C-alpha positions in Angstrom: 200.1 143.8 109.0 196.5 142.6 109.7 193.4 141.8 107.5 190.8 143.8 107.9 188.5 141.4 106.5 188.3 138.6 109.3 185.3 136.8 107.5 185.3 133.1 108.5 185.7 130.6 105.3 182.4 128.2 105.4 179.0 127.7 103.5 176.1 130.2 104.0 172.8 128.5 104.9 171.0 129.4 101.9 173.9 128.2 99.9 173.8 124.7 102.0 170.0 124.8 101.1 170.4 125.3 97.3 173.3 123.1 96.7 170.9 120.0 98.8 168.2 121.3 96.6 170.2 120.9 93.3 171.6 117.1 94.6 168.2 116.1 95.3 166.8 117.0 91.9 169.6 115.1 90.2 168.8 112.0 92.3 164.8 112.2 91.3 165.9 112.5 87.3 168.4 109.4 87.5 165.8 107.0 89.6 163.1 108.8 86.5 165.5 107.0 84.1 166.1 104.1 86.2 162.3 103.2 86.9 161.8 103.8 83.1 164.1 101.6 81.9 163.3 99.2 83.9 159.7 99.7 83.1 161.3 99.4 79.3 163.0 95.5 80.0 160.4 94.2 81.5 158.0 95.3 78.6 160.6 93.7 76.4 160.9 90.8 78.5 156.7 90.2 78.0 157.3 90.5 74.4 159.9 88.3 74.2 157.8 85.9 75.5 154.6 86.0 74.0 156.9 86.3 70.5 158.7 82.6 71.7 155.7 80.8 72.5 154.1 82.0 68.3 156.9 81.3 67.0 157.1 77.8 68.8 153.5 77.3 67.8 154.0 78.2 64.1 156.8 76.3 64.0 155.4 73.0 65.0 152.2 73.3 63.0 153.7 73.8 59.6 156.3 71.4 59.8 153.6 68.9 59.7 151.4 70.8 57.9 153.7 70.8 55.1 153.5 67.4 54.5 149.9 66.9 55.6 146.5 66.3 54.0 142.9 65.9 54.0 142.6 69.5 56.2 139.3 70.7 57.7 138.9 73.3 60.5 138.6 77.4 60.6 138.0 79.2 63.6 139.9 77.6 66.5 140.8 74.5 64.9 142.1 72.7 62.5 142.8 68.9 61.7 144.6 66.5 59.0 146.7 63.2 58.6 150.1 63.5 59.2 152.8 61.9 57.0 152.6 59.0 58.9 148.4 58.8 58.7 148.0 59.8 62.1 145.0 62.2 62.7 146.7 65.5 64.0 144.3 68.0 65.5 145.5 71.4 66.8 143.1 74.3 68.5 142.7 76.3 71.1 141.3 75.6 74.6 141.3 77.9 77.5 144.0 80.5 75.8 146.5 77.9 75.2 147.4 76.3 71.6 146.8 72.2 72.2 147.8 69.4 69.6 146.1 65.7 69.8 148.4 62.8 68.3 145.2 61.1 69.1 142.4 62.3 66.5 141.4 64.0 69.2 140.9 62.0 72.6 143.9 63.8 74.6 145.4 66.6 73.7 149.1 67.9 74.5 150.2 72.2 75.1 152.1 73.4 72.8 152.4 77.3 74.3 153.5 77.9 77.9 151.5 79.6 80.3 153.3 82.4 80.3 151.5 83.9 77.0 147.6 84.1 77.1 146.7 83.2 73.4 143.8 85.5 72.3 142.8 84.3 69.4 143.6 81.5 66.6 142.0 80.5 63.0 142.8 78.5 60.2 141.6 80.2 56.6 142.0 77.0 54.3 141.9 77.4 50.8 142.9 74.9 47.5 141.2 71.9 49.4 139.1 70.4 47.1 140.3 67.7 44.8 140.9 68.6 41.5 140.7 71.7 41.7 144.1 72.6 40.4 145.2 75.0 43.8 147.7 74.4 45.6 146.3 73.6 49.1 147.3 76.6 51.8 146.2 77.2 55.2 146.4 80.4 56.4 147.1 81.1 60.3 146.2 83.9 62.6 147.4 84.3 65.9 147.0 87.0 68.5 148.7 86.7 71.8 149.1 88.7 74.7 151.4 87.8 77.8 151.8 89.5 81.2 155.2 90.1 83.2 155.3 92.3 86.6 152.0 94.4 85.1 153.9 95.2 82.0 151.5 93.7 79.1 153.0 92.9 75.5 150.5 92.3 72.3 151.0 90.1 69.0 149.4 89.5 66.1 151.2 87.2 63.4 149.6 85.8 60.3 151.3 83.0 58.2 150.8 80.8 55.6 151.4 77.4 54.5 151.6 75.7 51.4 151.4 71.6 51.6 153.7 70.3 50.0 151.3 68.1 46.7 148.6 69.1 45.3 145.0 67.1 46.5 144.4 64.0 44.0 
């Protein structure tokens, strides 16, 4: 016997349009999530760069400050005698932290170009001789990093104590 209903199996135009629309929506959502992940990754890289630069600079300064003496400085610069009796100067110049081994005659950068140092401050306490206070230097650094139009800001404050009392 023959079937009365001779429909050909296939999709109608409306079904194809709906399927393409759903597929387009899913693909656009996937690209949106991918774009967000890429933006987040760039921001994390920018933050990591600025953290590495600031951490390196603080560790370098702290190592010498702990064994130094005769500190003077304030906003943007610090000078002192290190354990080898060299006059050391740290300063902020053109958004880069620099160090001088020869009392300020020449400087070498200690932060990289991928981080912009916004400010560098040194706060000295206990520097007066025979005041009975442990000499301390509080360092504040503000830094910004730019990677692929993504910026990351970092603000750090640390206090370093000199190992010996001033006499």
